[in-house]
N, C-alpha and C positions, 0 to 999 in steps of 0.2 A: 621192453616190449619183444615179442621173437610168434617164427611159425615155426609149421616143424619142420623147412627149409631153409627157413634168414631168422641170424639169431643178430638183434641190432637194433638201435633204437631210431626210429625214424630223424633226428637230425644227422643220423652219422650218412645218410647220402642226399648227397643232391639232388638240387632237379631237374637236373640230366643225365640220367645214364644211358655208358655206352655197352649194349648187348651183346658181345661175341658168341659162339656155342663154347668156345674152347677151352676153360679156367685158366689153362697154359699160355691161352693168348691173349685173356684176361689179364696175367698176372706183366709177358710180355710189355702190353699195350705200360700199365702204370706204374713198369723198373724204365720204362724208355722215354714215357714222354710229361708226368705227372712232377711235377714238385711235389715234393713231401709226403708220397704216400701212404693211408694205410688204412692197413687189412681193417675190414669192418666187419664181412662174414668166411668161415672159411665151412661150415655144418654142410655133410656130404662130399668133401672137398668143392666145391663151386665157390671157387673164390669173388670179395666181390671189393673192392678198393676204392676208396676217396683219397680226390687230391687238390693240387692247381693245375693247369691252366691257361698258360698266362694269363694268370691271375684271376682267370673263372677257375669255380669249386666246380668236379665234373668227378662224376662215379662212374667205375666201370666193375661191367660183374656180369658170368655167362649165366650162362641158357638154359645149355643143353641140349642136347641133340634132340628135334622133332618137335610139332605141336603140339601136345602132352606136356615134354618136358619149361619149352616156351610159354605154355599157357599159363602154368603154376607163377614161374618167375617174377611175368610181366604183371599180373593177377594182385602176385602183393606186392608190388612191387607200386602200382599206381593205386591201389586200396588200403593200405593198409601200414606206409612208408610216406608214400604223400609225395611218391615220385610225379612231373609235373610230365615230363618227356623219356622216353625210349628210342636210340636208336641203334636196326639189331645191322649187326660187321659182321659178314662172314662169309665164305664163296659158294659159288653158287656150280652146277656148271653148265653151260652155253646147250644149247636149243639152236641159237637162231645161227647160222654159217657168217656174219658178221662181223661175232663176238670174238675175238682171241685170248688166248691165254693171257690172264693179270688185265682186263682189261671191266675197265668198273663201272657197275651195274645198276640205276634204280631204279625200285622200284615204286614205281606210281599204283601202282594196282598188286594185290597176287590170288591166281587165281587157287583153288586149292579142291582136291581128291579125298578128303576130309568128312567125320562128321561133327564134329565142333564145332560148327552153325548152331545146329540143330537144339542148342541146349537155352538159344535166346526165343525159340517158338514162333520164326519171322515164317506168314505165309507168302514162302515166295523162296527167291534165291536172293542170297544177302554178296554182293558183292564190292571185298573191304579192298579198302585205301588207303593209305599217306597220309595223311595230314601234307594242309595244301600250304602251311607253315612252314614246316619244316621243307616240303620240297624244292619250296619256292628258292628258301637259304640255306640248302646243297647247289642246288646250281646257281646260284647268285658268287656262292664262294668260291667253286668246277670254275670259273668263269676266269673267275681270278686270281684264283693260284694255276690258269695253264693249263687245267686238268682235261682231258677229256674223258665223258662220259655220254651212257644211254638210259634214257629213260624210257621206259614201258614199265608193260606188265609180264611177270614171271610166275610160272609155278609151285607150292605150297606144295608137296607131292606128302602125303603120310611115308610109302615105297623109298627104301632107297635100294632095295638087290629088286624090281618089277616083273615075277614070272612072266608076263602080258606083256613086257616090252613095246608099255603101253605109252610114254615122256614125251616119245618124236610126236605122237599124235596133235599135240599143244605147238608145234610148229606152222602149222597151217592155219594158226587161229593169228597168227604172230609176236609170239608168247616167245619169250627173251631166252628167259633161265629156269636151274630149275632146283629150288636149294626143300628146305621142312620148312620153317619158322614162323614167318612175314602171314600170312593169312588171319593164324592166333594169334597175330602183335596186333596187330591191328584190325581182330577183331573187338578184343579188349581195349584200347583204346578206345575204342568206339563207344564199347557199353563204358564205360569210365570216367569219360567229358574227357580225357589227351589225350599225348599228341605221340606220333609211333613214324620211324622213314626208316626204310631198313637201304641199307647199301650194299651191292659183295663184290667182291673179286672173283671173274673168272677164273677155275682152279682147276676147271678141265673140258672136253667141250667132247658131248654125246656124236657130234658130228665129223670130227679129224680122227676121235680117241688120245685129240692128247689130253694127258694130266700135269701139275707139277704134285713135288711128292709135299707128302708130311709136315718135311720140316719148314721149304717153301709155305705154305699156307701157313705157319701158327708163327711163320716170324717174317717172310720179306714182306706182306702186304699194306703194308706201311702207308700212301698213298690215297690206301680210300679210310686207316686209321686219322690222318693227320687232315683227310676234307670233315669227316667226322663232330674231331674235338671241335675244329672250327665252328660248326656253329651250334656245338655244346651248350 
């Protein structure tokens, strides 16, 4: 079985897939944390691996950047390959001044400035939220690990370069950070009757202007990765 974007069999994927945006981050997670990782997809260089973590079978595959890309891969994993849970692990920019670099945010909700929800023909404004089951497991696991996390609302933005410079407007509504994928993931999970969660590490701050390097984003956000693996 295959789609235009994934050349694999449903059995090639574990019930839970971790999804970083960057294919190299997927490769790093597989090689660093998984036992006996097997490359199960490499169409368009979007690498997907399946292996075991502490005896549990788990997969990791990149989503690419933005809601259209996340929308494609999460839709196919949920609806074609039988995946039950997708945990996005990625980077985000802090909007809240309370979030320093490398702090971890768990997205209870994902606001958005996209037209992605229009396809569902809803007579109102949809509010994408995480699966409570995964959210509860993540906060419980973080407590056991002694890992500080902040739970709240994030913004999934269609724009990386925002000419209107309007991203900080969301701060007044208590939005913690901005990224580009989670709202589409949460909507696809809801439509498919599956589970989704986004765990992000703060890679830069729109408040202070501080930022991590590309190499640090790829290779050093290990606490977020370990938290996701614990609940996989």
